[in-house]
N, C-alpha and C positions, 0 to 999 in steps of 0.2 A: 466532437461528437465523434464513435467510432460505428464506422460502418464493418460489417463482414463484407467483403469486397469478392472471398472465395465464392459467396452466393452465387454467381455469374458464370462461372462453370460447373458446379450444381446443376442450376436450370439451365445452363446451354445441354446438358445430358440428359436431361429432364424430356427437356421440347425431342429433342432424338427417339427416344426412347418414347415417347404417347404416339408420338408419329407412327412409326414402327410396330408401335402397338393395335392401332387401327388394321392393320390390316395383314393378321394374326391370325392362324384359326382361333376357334371358339373354345375353348379348352386351357390354348396358352396365353389366349387373350385376358381369359379372368384372372387367372393367377401375375401377369403382367401389368392387368391394374389394381388387383392386392398390394401391390408393391408398390406400382407409382403412387397409389391413396395413399402409400407412411412416407414416401418423399414430398408430395404437396402438403401433409401436414406437420412436413417438421421445418418446412419455407416460409408452412403461415405462422408460427411461432416465431422466427425469426424477423418477416417481416410485423409482426403484431397484427395476423388478421384474426378477428374474431370465428367463430362458427363454421371451423374452416372443415367442419366435417359433413356440416348440412350444405357448402358448399359445393364440396367434392361431387356430392351426391345429387344437385342440380346440376354440375357439369358433366358427369358420368352418365346420365340419363339425356343428354343432347348428345351424348357423343353418333348414336346409330345416323343423324341426322348433316349432322357434320361430314361425317365419311360420306353421305350421298349428295353432300355436295362437293368433295373434292373429286370423286369419279367423276361430276356434271363439268367442271372442269379442265380430267384429264382429257376427256371428251374432245372438248370447243379445242383444246391444243392441237391435237390428231384430223377433228376437222380440218382446223387453218390451216395448218403449216403442211406445206407443200414437202418439208425436207423431213415429213414425219412417214417412220412408216409401221408402227403400232404401239399399242397402249402402253407395250414394254420399257418402250423408249420414253415415253413419256415422264411414267412412275421414276423409272430410275437415272435418268441423262437430263434432264430438264430444268434447268434452273428458275424462271419463270412460276412451272408450275409447283416446287418445292418453297416456294416466297411464298406461293397464295394458300397452299394447304398452311400453314403454317400460322400465319395471318388465321385462316378459318379456328383452330385452335384458339391462339390467343385471344382471337374477338371476344369468345364467348367466354373467358376469362376478366375481359375488359369491363361484358354485358354485367358480369358479376361483383362488376365493382375493385377488381385484383387488376389495379392501374399499373402498380411496381414490378408486378411480375408477367403481367400480357408484356411491359415495353421492354422488357426484358428477352422474353421472347422475342420479341421482332427483330430485336438489335444483334439479337445471336444471327438468327436467317437473314438479316442486311449485311452481316458481314460476311455469307460463308456465297450468298450471292452479289450482293451490289445491289439489289433489289429493295427499297425501304417503304413497307408499307405500313403505316400507323394500325396500332389492334384496336383502333377507334372510327376505321372510315367503315361503312356497309357498303357491301357489294355485295351483289345478286350474282346468278345461278348463271355456269358456262362462261365466266373467267378469263381469260386467253390474256398473258404475256411472251410477247416473243425476244427472243436473246434478250430484255429485261436489264444490262447493267443500268444504272444509272435511273433507273424508275424512282420516282419521287411521290408518292400520295398523302398526301394531308388525314390530320383525324377525323376531319370533319366532312370529308369527303363523301359524295353518294354517289356510286355504281351502281348500275341496273341491269339487266340480265346481256346478256350475250353481245358485251363489248369487248375489242380485241386495243393493244398498249404496246407497241412497238420501247425499244431504246431511250435510254435519254428522256423519257417523257413525266413533263413533272403538274401536278396537280396541289394548287401553291395558294398559299395566301398572299393578298397584295400589298396586304400592312402585318408588319410584324411586331404589334403592342399586347401588353399583360392583359392591359383591361380591357381586351376582346375576346379572353380565353375561355369566355362560356357564352358567346354568339358563332353560328355558322361563318368559317374563314376559310372553308373550302367549295367546289366549284362539285357542281351536281350531271352527272353525265349519263343521258338516258340511253332507252333500251335501244341495242345492236348498230354503236357506234364506235369509226375507227379511230385510233388517235396514233401516227406516223412518228416515226421517230426524235426526237427532240423537240417534240412540240412541250412548249409552254401554255398552264393555262391556269388563269387567277383568280379566288373571289368569292365567297361565298355569296353573293346574288348570281352566279352565272348558273344559266343551264347551258351544256351543248345536249341540242333536241336532235330524237330519235333520228337513227336512220342516216347519222348524218358522217363524212368523211372529211377527217383532220389533218392538213398533209403538213409534211417533216419540218419542222423550224420554225413555225409559224408559232406568234404570242399572243395570247387569248385574253384580252381585258373585258371582255364583252359577251353578253349571251348571241348564243349562235338555231335560228329556230330550225324546225326538222327538216331533214332530206336536204343538206344543206352541204354544201364543200369549200371548205376553205384554204386555201393555199398561198405560199409565200411564193415569191416572183420573183427573182433577183436574175440579172446578167452576166454572161459568163464569154468572155473573147474567148477567143485558138487561134493565137498569131503562129505565124512558123516564123522560128530561130532560123538565123543568120548565120 
């Protein structure tokens, strides 16, 4: 079979332009969205998508809601990172925010059954930020990823509102079997949970209860009740060199 691999580069440009268009003034945004619609319809033909015009309209009708969610994510970054000086800094310099924003856009295409396009958008931003959020994941409002490199969030993960995640966190599946494709394979994270660096949480039946704190480097394969603190204890010995 022959595939148009150049489509990867075209989707990367489309993804960037779509993100930028969200924050343009109204008249300029209208012009840019008309251009992006034409690009999308070209992709639709390449990917053999039916009803491209209808799908684009459904997507475009949601853009104002997507923008509101992205604005909440930016505010969450400013509120939770003591190093942050302004919202402008978040928009221009935070890889976690950028990854979440592209996730919000790609998730809407995923919801419209455009699985390849949404995945290509996810992989574009994964390559830029080192943050891998599957477009199929379900993520609530005011989501914050700090630093972010190495974060992995699987397709069936559910993350509710006011959740904070640090670098190296994995929300993954406990088994990798093709037969499990249609099942929930990734954990559920309830409201107001903080997950610190390099924690690994695996399994579709796993629920991390609201208001819990998951410490760095823990490995979790069972549910955690609400209001819990989970830590990994290690022994560190410091000896004086002779």
